[in-house]
N, C-alpha and C positions, 0 to 999 in steps of 0.2 A: 642741046644743051651746051652753053660755052662756059669755059673756065675763064675767069677774068684774074686779074693780078690780085696778090695777096689771098689768095684762096675764094674769093667771092664767086658766087655761082648766080649766072643770069639765066633765067628761063625764058624759053622762046615760046612765043603765043601757039605755034604749031606742035609743041613737044607733049610729052606725057603729062609732065606735071601741069601744063595749060588746061589738058582735057579735065583732070581732076578738079581743078578749080571751076570750071564751068560747070560740071556736075553738082558741085557743092552749091553753085549759084542757081540752078535750076530747081534743085531740092527746097531751098528757101523759099523761092517763089510760090512754089506749089503749097508749101504749108501756110505761107500767109493767106493764099487764096481760100484755103480750108477753113482756117480760123474766122475768115471775115465772112462766110455764109452762115444763114440763120440756122439755129440749134433745132432738132426734130422734136414733137410732143402732140398733145393733145389741145384743141382749141376749146375756148369756152363752151361753145354751142355743143361739142361733143362731149365734154363735162356734164353739162345740164342733161343732155339726151341719157347719159349713163345713169345719173341719179335717179332720173324719171323711171327708168326700165327698172332700177334696182328696188322703188317703190312700189313698183306694180307687184314684183315678184314676192316682195314681204307682205303685202297686202294679200294675195292670194294665198301664201303660207299661213298667215295668220286667221285667215278666214277658214281654212281648212283644219286648224289647230282648235278654233273656237267651236266650230260644227261637230268635231268629234268629243270635245270635253263637254260640249251640251248633251250630245249622245250619250256620253258615260254617265253623266249626273242623272240624266233622265231614266235610263236602264237601273241604276242603283236605287233610285225612288220607286221605281215600279216593283224592284226587287223586295225591299223594304214593305211596300203596301201588299204585296201577295203574302209574304211572310206574317204581316199583322192580321191578316183576314184569316189565315189558317190557324194562327195561334188562338185567335178569339172564339172562332169557331169550336175549337178543340173543346175549350173551357164551357162554353155555353152547352154543345152537346152533352159532355160529361154530366153538367148539372141536371139539364132536362131528363136523362136516362134515368136519374135517382130522384126525380120529383115523386113525392107520395109515398116514399120509403119510411114505412110504419104509420105515417100520416094518414095512408088511405084506409085505416081502420078506424079513423076518428069520424063519427056519424054525425058530429055537431057542425052547424053553420058558425063560422067564426067571423067575428068583427073586430078588427084590430087595426091600429094606426101603423102603418107601415113606412114610419119615418119619413112623413112628407113624401109619400109615393106619387102622388099626383102633381108634385110641385109647387104648390100654393103653401101660404102660410095661415090658412084657415084650417084649424084642427077640426073642424066639424066635416070638412071634405076629404080628410085624410083617411078616413075609414072605408076598408074593402071588406065585403062580405061574402062568404062562401065556404066551400070545403077548404082545408088547409093544404092544397096541393098546388094551385097555380092562381096567380092573381096578375092582371094586366091592365095597363093604360094604353090606350090606343091612340096614337097621334096627339101629344100633348099640344093643346092650342098656344098659337104664337102670343107671347107676351105673359104667360100664366106660369111657366117653369121656371123654376129656381135652380140654375146652372144645368138646367136640361135644355137641349136642343130643341128648338121649335120643329114641331110635326114629325117627331121621333117617338117609338114606342119605348114603354117601359115594362119590365117582366119581374114578377117575384117568384120563386121556387122555393117550395116549402117540403122539408124532409127532414127525418131523424138523421143525426149524426152517424156514421158507420164507425168514426175512429173514437168517439166519446159516449160510449153507452156499456152497460153492465146490469147485471141480475141485482135485485135488491136483497140485502142479506137479512139475517135475523134482528128483529128490533126497527127495521127500517120501514117506511109506508108512508102512504099521502091519502089524504080523504079531504072532500070539501075545499077549505082554504088553506089547510097546512100541509106540508112536506117535512119529513124528518129523515135525514141522511146522515151516515156516520162513516167517513168524514163528509162535509157538506160538498157536494159536486158544483154547486152554483155559487160563485162569487160575484155577488152585486157590484164590488168596487171594479171587477173587471169585465163588467157588462155582459155576464153570462146568465140572463134573465128568462131565456125561453128554454123550454125543454119539452119532451115528449115521454108519457106513461104508456106502457104497453102491457096488456094482460097476458100472463104465460101461456095461454093457450089460443092468443091472436084473435080473441073473439072481440076485443074492444082495445081502443088507443086513444088517448087525449092530448091535445096540444096544450101546454099551460104557459103562463105569463108570471113572473114574480114582480109584485110591486116594491116600492122603495122600503116597505118593511118586512120583505121576504115573504109575504101571504100570496097564495095563488088568487089569481083573477083571470076569467070567472070561476067560480068554485066548480071543483070536478062533480062529476056525476057518478062516478065508479069509485070503491075503495081499492087501492093497491097495497099490497104486502109482499113479504119475502117470496122470492122466486119470480115476481113480475119485474119488469125492466124498465129503467129509465135511461134516457138518452138526452144528450143536448139537441135542440133543434136549430138546422139550419136554415134561416130565412134570408136567402139569397137575392139581391137586388142587381140588375143589369140596366144601364142607361147611357145615354151619349151625353157627357159633360161639356158644354161650351163656356165654361166660366173663363178660358182663353179661346175666344171666337177663331183666331186664326190656327189653333191646333185643337180641333174638338178630339175627345177621347172617350173611348169606350170604358167604363169603370165598372166595378163589382164590389159589392159590400155585403157581409155576412152580418146579420142583426143577432144572430145567435152567440156569436163571439165578438160583435161591437168592435171589429177591427179597422173601422172607417172605410171609405172609399179608396179602392186601390186601382191604378191604371192598369187595364189589360192590353190595350193597343191604342197607339197614337193616330191621329188623322182618320178616325172613323167617322164618315159624314153622315150615315143614317144606319138605323136598327129599326127593323120591322118584324113583327110577327103574326101569324094567323094560326087558328086551331082547328084541327079536324076532330069534329064529335063523332060518336058511334053512329049516328045516321048518316055520315059522310058529308055533312055540310062543314063549311069553313068560314065561320065567323072572326072578325077581327079583335074580338074581345070574349074571354070565357065566362064573363060575368054571369054567375048563377047556374054554370053549365061544368064548373071544374072536374065533377066526378064522371064526366061524358067524354072528357077529352081523351083521345087516342093516339095523337101524334101533333107535333108542332112543327110547322115551317119558319124558318129562320132565313132572314135576308140581311146581309151586312154588306155595306157600301163604304170602300175606303177611298181616300183621295191621296194624291202625292202631297210630298211636305211643303212643296214651292209651287207656285204656278208657272206655265210654260208659255213664254212669249210667242204670240202668233196662232196659239191654239185656242179654241173656244168650245167647251163642252155642250153641245145642244141635244144630248140624248136623254129622252125620259125612258123610264125603268117600270115595267109593268109588274105588278105584284098581287097575285090574286084578281079580284075584281076592281082593283084600284092602280093607279098609275102614279108614279112619283116624278113630279115634273122635272123637266130639263132644268138644270141651275144655271146655264148662259154664264160660267165663268171660264178662268184659265187653267183650272186644275183639272189634271187626268184623273180617272177614276176606274175602279174594277169592282166587281161584285161577286158574292159568294152566297149561294143558296143552298141550303140542306133541309131535308125533312127528317124530324127526329121522332122516333116511336116513345112515348110515355110507357116505360115497361111496368111501373108500379102503380099506375092510375087505372081504376076500374077493375082491380082483382076481386 
């Protein structure tokens, strides 16, 4: 480095300051080269491949979720179906075990209109004749049932009520077509029009019906006085109601209290009965043999609330000497079978 006049400084090319200038020039050149190079990133092809892979993974996850959800919904429906079967069978069993309670002492054959029991509107064909114990309709023919599922059974269970019964008091009694109770136990406005009168020594009993005037029809054959008993009669009907075909229901009605049909279980597809007689035979209808019945076999078939895609029910179900044909639809089904002894019939 040389010092010029007036304090001016001159740098030589081989001096230190010259070397620094050369370094700065080199750095600038490198920077310019870096900025001029292309910026690193994904190409369009790489982005499309990543999107495709993501969609494949999402589709797999969705399918797994859908399979699990369908399985959960199916298991929930199957669980509900099993609960419906158990609850319905419990009620039917309870009523069958009490069939003939006090009415087994009635020696008369009864012919009564069981509230359109067989499902048609012709009143002359609604009459069932026999002992007031059990009545049945086997496989209601297609097209003849009113709100009764085709080819299902109907059963009527007759018994004296355990809850509503008492001994006749002084001044109370019944004979022929009249009955005198204080206070009146039977209120026709509430539908309580069926009853059972029982002799105190259990030698005789009679099921009776009150007409619109409060008279007994048909007339009694015995006289009933103080210390004899009077009970409300329970006349219980079970049938499969298909007024909503997509949701057939097992319904129950008690004509003795006229409480209307009540839903016992939903999605009940079929109801079948057969009756064991004292000689060991198993007819499908107890007509004329009510007093000889010793047990009743009950078959309930329930189905899921919704059809299952990809499934078809091709299973037929044997019951006694008959076979219920395969439905060939997409509902899953379960069956429950039970044999119930009629403890009060034939005593």
